[in-house]
mmCIF file of the N, C-alpha and C atoms, coordinates in Angstrom:
data_MODEL
# 
_entry.id   MODEL 
# 
loop_
_atom_site.group_PDB 
_atom_site.id 
_atom_site.type_symbol 
_atom_site.label_atom_id 
_atom_site.label_alt_id 
_atom_site.label_comp_id 
_atom_site.label_asym_id 
_atom_site.label_entity_id 
_atom_site.label_seq_id 
_atom_site.pdbx_PDB_ins_code 
_atom_site.Cartn_x 
_atom_site.Cartn_y 
_atom_site.Cartn_z 
_atom_site.occupancy 
_atom_site.B_iso_or_equiv 
_atom_site.pdbx_formal_charge 
_atom_site.auth_seq_id 
_atom_site.auth_comp_id 
_atom_site.auth_asym_id 
_atom_site.auth_atom_id 
_atom_site.pdbx_PDB_model_num 
ATOM 1   N N  . UNK A 1 1  ? 104.971 27.989 114.264 1.00 0.00 ? 1  UNK A N  1 
ATOM 2   C CA . UNK A 1 1  ? 105.438 25.995 114.687 1.00 0.00 ? 1  UNK A CA 1 
ATOM 3   C C  . UNK A 1 1  ? 104.382 25.340 114.351 1.00 0.00 ? 1  UNK A C  1 
ATOM 4   N N  . UNK A 1 2  ? 104.868 23.965 114.068 1.00 0.00 ? 2  UNK A N  1 
ATOM 5   C CA . UNK A 1 2  ? 103.382 23.265 113.313 1.00 0.00 ? 2  UNK A CA 1 
ATOM 6   C C  . UNK A 1 2  ? 103.498 21.891 114.258 1.00 0.00 ? 2  UNK A C  1 
ATOM 7   N N  . UNK A 1 3  ? 102.561 21.537 114.132 1.00 0.00 ? 3  UNK A N  1 
ATOM 8   C CA . UNK A 1 3  ? 102.610 19.877 115.575 1.00 0.00 ? 3  UNK A CA 1 
ATOM 9   C C  . UNK A 1 3  ? 104.009 19.201 114.084 1.00 0.00 ? 3  UNK A C  1 
ATOM 10  N N  . UNK A 1 4  ? 104.079 19.071 113.673 1.00 0.00 ? 4  UNK A N  1 
ATOM 11  C CA . UNK A 1 4  ? 105.162 18.656 113.100 1.00 0.00 ? 4  UNK A CA 1 
ATOM 12  C C  . UNK A 1 4  ? 106.430 18.614 113.565 1.00 0.00 ? 4  UNK A C  1 
ATOM 13  N N  . UNK A 1 5  ? 106.444 20.110 113.426 1.00 0.00 ? 5  UNK A N  1 
ATOM 14  C CA . UNK A 1 5  ? 107.415 20.361 114.072 1.00 0.00 ? 5  UNK A CA 1 
ATOM 15  C C  . UNK A 1 5  ? 108.526 20.203 115.870 1.00 0.00 ? 5  UNK A C  1 
ATOM 16  N N  . UNK A 1 6  ? 107.218 20.481 116.532 1.00 0.00 ? 6  UNK A N  1 
ATOM 17  C CA . UNK A 1 6  ? 106.870 20.106 117.557 1.00 0.00 ? 6  UNK A CA 1 
ATOM 18  C C  . UNK A 1 6  ? 107.445 18.228 117.925 1.00 0.00 ? 6  UNK A C  1 
ATOM 19  N N  . UNK A 1 7  ? 106.859 17.448 117.278 1.00 0.00 ? 7  UNK A N  1 
ATOM 20  C CA . UNK A 1 7  ? 106.951 16.260 117.488 1.00 0.00 ? 7  UNK A CA 1 
ATOM 21  C C  . UNK A 1 7  ? 108.128 16.331 117.358 1.00 0.00 ? 7  UNK A C  1 
ATOM 22  N N  . UNK A 1 8  ? 108.896 16.693 115.920 1.00 0.00 ? 8  UNK A N  1 
ATOM 23  C CA . UNK A 1 8  ? 110.258 16.398 115.327 1.00 0.00 ? 8  UNK A CA 1 
ATOM 24  C C  . UNK A 1 8  ? 111.050 16.582 116.950 1.00 0.00 ? 8  UNK A C  1 
ATOM 25  N N  . UNK A 1 9  ? 110.652 17.584 117.646 1.00 0.00 ? 9  UNK A N  1 
ATOM 26  C CA . UNK A 1 9  ? 111.863 18.399 118.083 1.00 0.00 ? 9  UNK A CA 1 
ATOM 27  C C  . UNK A 1 9  ? 111.974 17.662 119.932 1.00 0.00 ? 9  UNK A C  1 
ATOM 28  N N  . UNK A 1 10 ? 110.984 17.038 120.076 1.00 0.00 ? 10 UNK A N  1 
ATOM 29  C CA . UNK A 1 10 ? 110.715 16.433 120.993 1.00 0.00 ? 10 UNK A CA 1 
ATOM 30  C C  . UNK A 1 10 ? 111.168 14.741 120.930 1.00 0.00 ? 10 UNK A C  1 
ATOM 31  N N  . UNK A 1 11 ? 111.335 14.518 119.084 1.00 0.00 ? 11 UNK A N  1 
ATOM 32  C CA . UNK A 1 11 ? 112.085 13.308 118.661 1.00 0.00 ? 11 UNK A CA 1 
ATOM 33  C C  . UNK A 1 11 ? 110.509 12.290 119.020 1.00 0.00 ? 11 UNK A C  1 
ATOM 34  N N  . UNK A 1 12 ? 109.593 12.827 118.527 1.00 0.00 ? 12 UNK A N  1 
ATOM 35  C CA . UNK A 1 12 ? 108.269 11.851 118.620 1.00 0.00 ? 12 UNK A CA 1 
ATOM 36  C C  . UNK A 1 12 ? 107.197 11.933 117.501 1.00 0.00 ? 12 UNK A C  1 
ATOM 37  N N  . UNK A 1 13 ? 106.895 10.590 117.287 1.00 0.00 ? 13 UNK A N  1 
ATOM 38  C CA . UNK A 1 13 ? 106.089 10.567 115.662 1.00 0.00 ? 13 UNK A CA 1 
ATOM 39  C C  . UNK A 1 13 ? 104.990 11.619 116.297 1.00 0.00 ? 13 UNK A C  1 
ATOM 40  N N  . UNK A 1 14 ? 104.213 11.860 115.256 1.00 0.00 ? 14 UNK A N  1 
ATOM 41  C CA . UNK A 1 14 ? 103.089 13.176 115.156 1.00 0.00 ? 14 UNK A CA 1 
ATOM 42  C C  . UNK A 1 14 ? 102.314 12.230 116.176 1.00 0.00 ? 14 UNK A C  1 
ATOM 43  N N  . UNK A 1 15 ? 101.818 11.198 115.987 1.00 0.00 ? 15 UNK A N  1 
ATOM 44  C CA . UNK A 1 15 ? 100.267 10.368 116.936 1.00 0.00 ? 15 UNK A CA 1 
ATOM 45  C C  . UNK A 1 15 ? 101.194 10.381 118.202 1.00 0.00 ? 15 UNK A C  1 
ATOM 46  N N  . UNK A 1 16 ? 102.427 10.389 118.718 1.00 0.00 ? 16 UNK A N  1 
ATOM 47  C CA . UNK A 1 16 ? 102.254 10.002 120.243 1.00 0.00 ? 16 UNK A CA 1 
ATOM 48  C C  . UNK A 1 16 ? 102.271 11.484 120.749 1.00 0.00 ? 16 UNK A C  1 
ATOM 49  N N  . UNK A 1 17 ? 102.527 12.726 119.818 1.00 0.00 ? 17 UNK A N  1 
ATOM 50  C CA . UNK A 1 17 ? 101.974 13.665 120.441 1.00 0.00 ? 17 UNK A CA 1 
ATOM 51  C C  . UNK A 1 17 ? 100.535 13.685 120.908 1.00 0.00 ? 17 UNK A C  1 
ATOM 52  N N  . UNK A 1 18 ? 99.419  13.673 119.521 1.00 0.00 ? 18 UNK A N  1 
ATOM 53  C CA . UNK A 1 18 ? 98.123  14.010 120.244 1.00 0.00 ? 18 UNK A CA 1 
ATOM 54  C C  . UNK A 1 18 ? 97.850  12.406 121.386 1.00 0.00 ? 18 UNK A C  1 
ATOM 55  N N  . UNK A 1 19 ? 98.533  11.723 121.846 1.00 0.00 ? 19 UNK A N  1 
ATOM 56  C CA . UNK A 1 19 ? 98.472  11.224 122.803 1.00 0.00 ? 19 UNK A CA 1 
ATOM 57  C C  . UNK A 1 19 ? 98.575  11.685 124.445 1.00 0.00 ? 19 UNK A C  1 
ATOM 58  N N  . UNK A 1 20 ? 99.316  13.095 124.618 1.00 0.00 ? 20 UNK A N  1 
ATOM 59  C CA . UNK A 1 20 ? 99.566  13.971 125.541 1.00 0.00 ? 20 UNK A CA 1 
ATOM 60  C C  . UNK A 1 20 ? 98.339  14.776 125.100 1.00 0.00 ? 20 UNK A C  1 
ATOM 61  N N  . UNK A 1 21 ? 98.233  16.042 123.853 1.00 0.00 ? 21 UNK A N  1 
ATOM 62  C CA . UNK A 1 21 ? 97.431  16.851 123.853 1.00 0.00 ? 21 UNK A CA 1 
ATOM 63  C C  . UNK A 1 21 ? 96.824  16.490 123.193 1.00 0.00 ? 21 UNK A C  1 
ATOM 64  N N  . UNK A 1 22 ? 95.459  17.299 123.056 1.00 0.00 ? 22 UNK A N  1 
ATOM 65  C CA . UNK A 1 22 ? 93.854  17.024 121.782 1.00 0.00 ? 22 UNK A CA 1 
ATOM 66  C C  . UNK A 1 22 ? 94.699  18.691 121.098 1.00 0.00 ? 22 UNK A C  1 
ATOM 67  N N  . UNK A 1 23 ? 95.857  19.195 120.861 1.00 0.00 ? 23 UNK A N  1 
ATOM 68  C CA . UNK A 1 23 ? 95.494  20.342 120.264 1.00 0.00 ? 23 UNK A CA 1 
ATOM 69  C C  . UNK A 1 23 ? 97.281  21.073 120.373 1.00 0.00 ? 23 UNK A C  1 
ATOM 70  N N  . UNK A 1 24 ? 97.831  22.032 119.033 1.00 0.00 ? 24 UNK A N  1 
ATOM 71  C CA . UNK A 1 24 ? 98.234  23.042 119.641 1.00 0.00 ? 24 UNK A CA 1 
ATOM 72  C C  . UNK A 1 24 ? 98.496  23.548 120.641 1.00 0.00 ? 24 UNK A C  1 
ATOM 73  N N  . UNK A 1 25 ? 97.151  24.420 120.663 1.00 0.00 ? 25 UNK A N  1 
ATOM 74  C CA . UNK A 1 25 ? 96.926  24.762 122.064 1.00 0.00 ? 25 UNK A CA 1 
ATOM 75  C C  . UNK A 1 25 ? 96.984  24.304 123.164 1.00 0.00 ? 25 UNK A C  1 
ATOM 76  N N  . UNK A 1 26 ? 96.617  22.959 122.743 1.00 0.00 ? 26 UNK A N  1 
ATOM 77  C CA . UNK A 1 26 ? 96.764  22.853 124.913 1.00 0.00 ? 26 UNK A CA 1 
ATOM 78  C C  . UNK A 1 26 ? 98.347  22.624 125.427 1.00 0.00 ? 26 UNK A C  1 
ATOM 79  N N  . UNK A 1 27 ? 99.101  22.256 124.145 1.00 0.00 ? 27 UNK A N  1 
ATOM 80  C CA . UNK A 1 27 ? 100.161 22.538 124.844 1.00 0.00 ? 27 UNK A CA 1 
ATOM 81  C C  . UNK A 1 27 ? 100.914 23.664 125.808 1.00 0.00 ? 27 UNK A C  1 
ATOM 82  N N  . UNK A 1 28 ? 99.917  25.086 125.254 1.00 0.00 ? 28 UNK A N  1 
ATOM 83  C CA . UNK A 1 28 ? 100.667 26.420 126.044 1.00 0.00 ? 28 UNK A CA 1 
ATOM 84  C C  . UNK A 1 28 ? 99.716  26.162 127.634 1.00 0.00 ? 28 UNK A C  1 
ATOM 85  N N  . UNK A 1 29 ? 98.350  25.460 127.227 1.00 0.00 ? 29 UNK A N  1 
ATOM 86  C CA . UNK A 1 29 ? 96.760  26.048 128.072 1.00 0.00 ? 29 UNK A CA 1 
ATOM 87  C C  . UNK A 1 29 ? 97.711  24.956 129.513 1.00 0.00 ? 29 UNK A C  1 
ATOM 88  N N  . UNK A 1 30 ? 98.061  23.626 128.989 1.00 0.00 ? 30 UNK A N  1 
ATOM 89  C CA . UNK A 1 30 ? 98.900  22.522 130.019 1.00 0.00 ? 30 UNK A CA 1 
ATOM 90  C C  . UNK A 1 30 ? 99.623  23.342 131.107 1.00 0.00 ? 30 UNK A C  1 
ATOM 91  N N  . UNK A 1 31 ? 100.538 24.243 130.882 1.00 0.00 ? 31 UNK A N  1 
ATOM 92  C CA . UNK A 1 31 ? 101.750 25.025 131.353 1.00 0.00 ? 31 UNK A CA 1 
ATOM 93  C C  . UNK A 1 31 ? 100.565 25.689 132.729 1.00 0.00 ? 31 UNK A C  1 
ATOM 94  N N  . UNK A 1 32 ? 100.485 25.406 133.960 1.00 0.00 ? 32 UNK A N  1 
ATOM 95  C CA . UNK A 1 32 ? 100.154 26.503 134.643 1.00 0.00 ? 32 UNK A CA 1 
ATOM 96  C C  . UNK A 1 32 ? 99.870  26.867 135.682 1.00 0.00 ? 32 UNK A C  1 
ATOM 97  N N  . UNK A 1 33 ? 100.531 26.870 136.830 1.00 0.00 ? 33 UNK A N  1 
ATOM 98  C CA . UNK A 1 33 ? 100.399 27.317 138.054 1.00 0.00 ? 33 UNK A CA 1 
ATOM 99  C C  . UNK A 1 33 ? 101.231 25.939 139.009 1.00 0.00 ? 33 UNK A C  1 
ATOM 100 N N  . UNK A 1 34 ? 101.177 25.082 138.718 1.00 0.00 ? 34 UNK A N  1 
ATOM 101 C CA . UNK A 1 34 ? 101.392 24.115 139.273 1.00 0.00 ? 34 UNK A CA 1 
ATOM 102 C C  . UNK A 1 34 ? 103.182 23.972 138.741 1.00 0.00 ? 34 UNK A C  1 
ATOM 103 N N  . UNK A 1 35 ? 102.922 24.109 136.983 1.00 0.00 ? 35 UNK A N  1 
ATOM 104 C CA . UNK A 1 35 ? 103.926 23.921 136.850 1.00 0.00 ? 35 UNK A CA 1 
ATOM 105 C C  . UNK A 1 35 ? 105.238 24.973 136.471 1.00 0.00 ? 35 UNK A C  1 
ATOM 106 N N  . UNK A 1 36 ? 104.632 26.214 136.987 1.00 0.00 ? 36 UNK A N  1 
ATOM 107 C CA . UNK A 1 36 ? 105.101 27.242 137.164 1.00 0.00 ? 36 UNK A CA 1 
ATOM 108 C C  . UNK A 1 36 ? 105.590 27.514 138.520 1.00 0.00 ? 36 UNK A C  1 
ATOM 109 N N  . UNK A 1 37 ? 105.271 27.043 139.341 1.00 0.00 ? 37 UNK A N  1 
ATOM 110 C CA . UNK A 1 37 ? 105.793 26.689 140.882 1.00 0.00 ? 37 UNK A CA 1 
ATOM 111 C C  . UNK A 1 37 ? 106.909 25.827 141.196 1.00 0.00 ? 37 UNK A C  1 
ATOM 112 N N  . UNK A 1 38 ? 107.244 24.744 140.569 1.00 0.00 ? 38 UNK A N  1 
ATOM 113 C CA . UNK A 1 38 ? 107.945 23.798 140.145 1.00 0.00 ? 38 UNK A CA 1 
ATOM 114 C C  . UNK A 1 38 ? 108.919 24.481 139.554 1.00 0.00 ? 38 UNK A C  1 
ATOM 115 N N  . UNK A 1 39 ? 108.633 25.490 138.406 1.00 0.00 ? 39 UNK A N  1 
ATOM 116 C CA . UNK A 1 39 ? 110.037 25.519 137.811 1.00 0.00 ? 39 UNK A CA 1 
ATOM 117 C C  . UNK A 1 39 ? 110.229 26.758 139.041 1.00 0.00 ? 39 UNK A C  1 
ATOM 118 N N  . UNK A 1 40 ? 109.839 27.431 139.806 1.00 0.00 ? 40 UNK A N  1 
ATOM 119 C CA . UNK A 1 40 ? 110.405 28.383 140.887 1.00 0.00 ? 40 UNK A CA 1 
ATOM 120 C C  . UNK A 1 40 ? 111.235 27.373 141.836 1.00 0.00 ? 40 UNK A C  1 
ATOM 121 N N  . UNK A 1 41 ? 110.445 26.891 142.317 1.00 0.00 ? 41 UNK A N  1 
ATOM 122 C CA . UNK A 1 41 ? 111.828 26.128 143.185 1.00 0.00 ? 41 UNK A CA 1 
ATOM 123 C C  . UNK A 1 41 ? 112.612 24.984 143.004 1.00 0.00 ? 41 UNK A C  1 
ATOM 124 N N  . UNK A 1 42 ? 112.658 25.243 141.989 1.00 0.00 ? 42 UNK A N  1 
ATOM 125 C CA . UNK A 1 42 ? 113.923 24.333 141.460 1.00 0.00 ? 42 UNK A CA 1 
ATOM 126 C C  . UNK A 1 42 ? 114.786 25.383 141.016 1.00 0.00 ? 42 UNK A C  1 
ATOM 127 N N  . UNK A 1 43 ? 114.328 26.651 140.302 1.00 0.00 ? 43 UNK A N  1 
ATOM 128 C CA . UNK A 1 43 ? 115.642 27.970 140.361 1.00 0.00 ? 43 UNK A CA 1 
ATOM 129 C C  . UNK A 1 43 ? 115.472 28.455 141.688 1.00 0.00 ? 43 UNK A C  1 
ATOM 130 N N  . UNK A 1 44 ? 115.101 28.288 142.262 1.00 0.00 ? 44 UNK A N  1 
ATOM 131 C CA . UNK A 1 44 ? 115.234 28.646 144.454 1.00 0.00 ? 44 UNK A CA 1 
ATOM 132 C C  . UNK A 1 44 ? 116.618 27.931 144.227 1.00 0.00 ? 44 UNK A C  1 
ATOM 133 N N  . UNK A 1 45 ? 116.583 26.240 144.448 1.00 0.00 ? 45 UNK A N  1 
ATOM 134 C CA . UNK A 1 45 ? 117.460 25.631 145.334 1.00 0.00 ? 45 UNK A CA 1 
ATOM 135 C C  . UNK A 1 45 ? 118.756 24.677 144.388 1.00 0.00 ? 45 UNK A C  1 
ATOM 136 N N  . UNK A 1 46 ? 118.855 25.141 143.030 1.00 0.00 ? 46 UNK A N  1 
ATOM 137 C CA . UNK A 1 46 ? 119.585 25.299 141.848 1.00 0.00 ? 46 UNK A CA 1 
ATOM 138 C C  . UNK A 1 46 ? 120.880 26.262 142.388 1.00 0.00 ? 46 UNK A C  1 
ATOM 139 N N  . UNK A 1 47 ? 122.470 25.108 141.951 1.00 0.00 ? 47 UNK A N  1 
ATOM 140 C CA . UNK A 1 47 ? 123.070 26.228 142.311 1.00 0.00 ? 47 UNK A CA 1 
ATOM 141 C C  . UNK A 1 47 ? 123.869 27.127 141.845 1.00 0.00 ? 47 UNK A C  1 
ATOM 142 N N  . UNK A 1 48 ? 124.001 28.221 142.049 1.00 0.00 ? 48 UNK A N  1 
ATOM 143 C CA . UNK A 1 48 ? 124.797 29.720 140.946 1.00 0.00 ? 48 UNK A CA 1 
ATOM 144 C C  . UNK A 1 48 ? 126.057 29.480 140.438 1.00 0.00 ? 48 UNK A C  1 
ATOM 145 N N  . UNK A 1 49 ? 126.296 29.406 139.210 1.00 0.00 ? 49 UNK A N  1 
ATOM 146 C CA . UNK A 1 49 ? 127.432 29.132 138.680 1.00 0.00 ? 49 UNK A CA 1 
ATOM 147 C C  . UNK A 1 49 ? 127.502 30.725 137.972 1.00 0.00 ? 49 UNK A C  1 
ATOM 148 N N  . UNK A 1 50 ? 129.011 31.228 138.798 1.00 0.00 ? 50 UNK A N  1 
ATOM 149 C CA . UNK A 1 50 ? 128.678 32.153 137.616 1.00 0.00 ? 50 UNK A CA 1 
ATOM 150 C C  . UNK A 1 50 ? 129.524 32.501 136.557 1.00 0.00 ? 50 UNK A C  1 
ATOM 151 N N  . UNK A 1 51 ? 128.981 33.369 135.915 1.00 0.00 ? 51 UNK A N  1 
ATOM 152 C CA . UNK A 1 51 ? 129.137 33.353 134.124 1.00 0.00 ? 51 UNK A CA 1 
ATOM 153 C C  . UNK A 1 51 ? 130.974 33.828 134.082 1.00 0.00 ? 51 UNK A C  1 
ATOM 154 N N  . UNK A 1 52 ? 131.395 33.796 133.309 1.00 0.00 ? 52 UNK A N  1 
ATOM 155 C CA . UNK A 1 52 ? 133.000 33.663 133.442 1.00 0.00 ? 52 UNK A CA 1 
ATOM 156 C C  . UNK A 1 52 ? 133.373 35.567 133.415 1.00 0.00 ? 52 UNK A C  1 
ATOM 157 N N  . UNK A 1 53 ? 133.674 35.837 134.475 1.00 0.00 ? 53 UNK A N  1 
ATOM 158 C CA . UNK A 1 53 ? 134.100 37.175 134.756 1.00 0.00 ? 53 UNK A CA 1 
ATOM 159 C C  . UNK A 1 53 ? 133.052 38.181 135.791 1.00 0.00 ? 53 UNK A C  1 
ATOM 160 N N  . UNK A 1 54 ? 132.103 36.543 135.767 1.00 0.00 ? 54 UNK A N  1 
ATOM 161 C CA . UNK A 1 54 ? 132.438 38.108 137.284 1.00 0.00 ? 54 UNK A CA 1 
ATOM 162 C C  . UNK A 1 54 ? 132.011 36.965 139.039 1.00 0.00 ? 54 UNK A C  1 
# 
């Protein structure tokens, strides 16, 4: 995936991408323990919506 593709998917300009990240690799490094804990917390407090047939 290219930076142009990432920027397009986020509906931002390529230059805007670089306002937040130094490189494509920095996007992955930015997701760290704090973000993982926030995500776990959101999942733990979310309402379970059963799938059809369950």
